[in-house]
C-alpha positions, 0 to 999 in steps of 0.5 A, spaced: 238 639 871 234 634 866 236 626 867 237 623 861 233 616 859 239 611 856 234 609 850 228 610 846 225 604 850 225 607 857 221 614 854 214 615 855 209 615 850 208 623 850 215 624 849 216 619 844 209 623 841 212 630 840 219 627 837 215 623 832 209 629 830 213 635 833 211 639 840 204 642 841 206 649 843 201 652 847 203 660 849 204 663 856 207 669 856 211 675 854 216 679 857 218 686 854 225 688 855 225 696 854 231 700 851 232 708 851 225 712 852 221 706 854 221 704 847 221 697 847 227 693 845 226 685 845 220 681 846 221 674 849 216 669 849 214 663 853 212 656 851 210 650 854 208 643 850 201 641 852 204 633 850 211 633 853 211 639 858 218 641 854 218 649 855 221 654 850 224 660 851 224 665 844 227 672 844 225 677 838 229 683 836 224 689 835 222 691 831 225 687 826 222 680 829 228 677 828 229 671 833 235 673 837 235 666 841 231 660 842 232 655 848 229 649 851 228 646 858 226 639 857 222 634 862 227 629 866 227 623 861 226 627 854 233 626 853 238 621 850 244 619 854 249 620 849 252 613 849 244 611 847 246 612 840 253 612 839 255 615 832 248 617 830 242 621 832 236 617 834 232 618 828 224 617 827 224 611 825 226 608 831 221 613 835 215 609 831 218 602 831 218 604 839 211 606 838 209 601 833 212 596 838 208 598 845 202 597 840 204 589 839 206 590 833 213 587 831 216 586 824 
């Protein structure tokens, strides 16, 4: 189970970077699900974020290539405790403000 950070101040720079600019996905592997007559029914792709080590899994219907499902597994400390931002989501501005503060910029 993933532990939750209380607030943005506790997040690592890698976590903040991914929340600011998005994940950098690296392909890991494919898993094939066969249907009748050994035809491919589904392809599940697995990725790993090079920055924060979040894992993503996407399942694609074949032959349409439509995304059937997408799941994420976050490393410890990536998710925020629900009480950290009661009534609102963590915004990218909150993330950037924290990064700038750690760089010595205070405004």
